[in-house]
C-alpha positions in Angstrom: 10.7 16.7 13.5 8.0 16.1 11.3 4.6 16.9 12.1 2.3 15.1 13.1 -0.2 12.8 11.3 -3.7 13.6 12.6 -5.6 10.5 13.2 -8.4 10.8 10.8 -6.0 10.8 8.1 -4.0 7.4 9.6 -7.1 5.3 9.8 -8.5 6.4 6.9 -5.8 5.0 4.8 -6.2 2.3 7.0 -9.5 1.4 7.0 -9.4 1.7 3.0 -6.0 -0.3 3.3 -7.8 -2.7 4.9 -10.5 -3.3 2.5 -7.7 -4.5 -0.1 -8.7 -8.0 -1.1 -5.8 -10.8 -0.4 -3.7 -11.6 -3.7 -4.3 -7.9 -4.9 -2.8 -4.6 -4.8 -3.1 -0.9 -4.7 -0.8 1.7 -5.5 0.0 4.4 -3.0 -2.1 7.5 -5.6 -5.4 4.8 -5.7 -5.4 5.4 -2.1 -5.1 8.6 -2.3 -7.8 8.8 -4.4 -10.2 6.4 -2.3 -10.0 9.3 0.3 -10.3 12.4 -1.8 -6.5 13.4 -1.3 -5.4 12.8 -5.3 -2.4 14.0 -5.1 -0.8 12.9 -1.0 0.4 9.5 -2.7 3.6 10.6 -0.8 1.4 11.3 2.5 -0.3 8.1 2.1 3.1 6.1 2.0 4.2 8.1 5.3 0.8 6.6 6.4 2.1 3.2 6.0 5.4 3.7 6.9 3.5 4.4 10.9 1.1 1.8 10.1 2.4 -1.1 12.7 1.9 1.7 15.6 -1.8 1.5 14.6 -2.6 -2.5 14.3 -2.4 -5.1 12.1 -3.1 -4.4 8.3 -2.2 -5.4 5.1 0.6 -2.5 4.0 2.2 -5.3 2.2 -0.7 -4.8 -0.4 0.6 -1.6 -1.6 3.4 -0.6 -4.3 4.5 2.5 -6.0 2.2 3.2 -9.2 5.0 1.1 -11.8 4.2 -1.6 -8.7 7.6 -1.1 -7.2 8.0 -3.0 -4.3 9.1 -1.0 -0.5 13.2 -0.6 -0.7 14.7 -2.9 2.3 11.6 -4.1 3.3 12.1 -8.4 2.4 9.0 -9.7 3.7 6.5 -7.4 0.9 7.5 -9.9 -1.7 7.3 -13.6 1.0 3.7 -12.2 1.9 2.5 -11.3 -1.8 4.0 -14.7 -3.7 2.0 -15.6 0.0 -1.3 -15.0 -1.8 -0.3 -15.9 -5.3 1.1 -12.2 -6.6 3.2 -12.5 -9.2 5.9 -10.2 -10.4 6.9 -8.5 -14.0 11.5 -8.8 -12.4 12.7 -9.0 -9.3 11.4 -6.0 -7.8 7.7 -5.2 -8.9 4.2 -6.3 -9.0 2.7 -7.0 -12.2 -0.2 -4.2 -11.9 -1.9 -5.4 -15.3 -3.2 -8.5 -13.6 -3.1 -7.7 -10.0 -4.5 -4.2 -9.1 -7.2 -3.7 -7.6 -10.4 -2.5 -9.5 -12.2 -0.8 -7.2 
């Protein structure tokens, strides 16, 4: 069984995600840097995979370092399109235009 995540860490990550403006995206690494854990981008992804248990957060606004969407999460692209975020191709957000400048 995997390690249980610390609730303080979970809420720290989710509070940053909550700040991502509509029509913008952040990367896992960017969020990790903002919480002072710059080498823990994967940990951010782990937290976000469990975010639904902690409330409603705009996790669809988080992509990987190349702008790639979460594999298998079809709704993510739809939600971003609703916010007028455009894509370089089917699976990658145009980070040059839509990265959150925080």
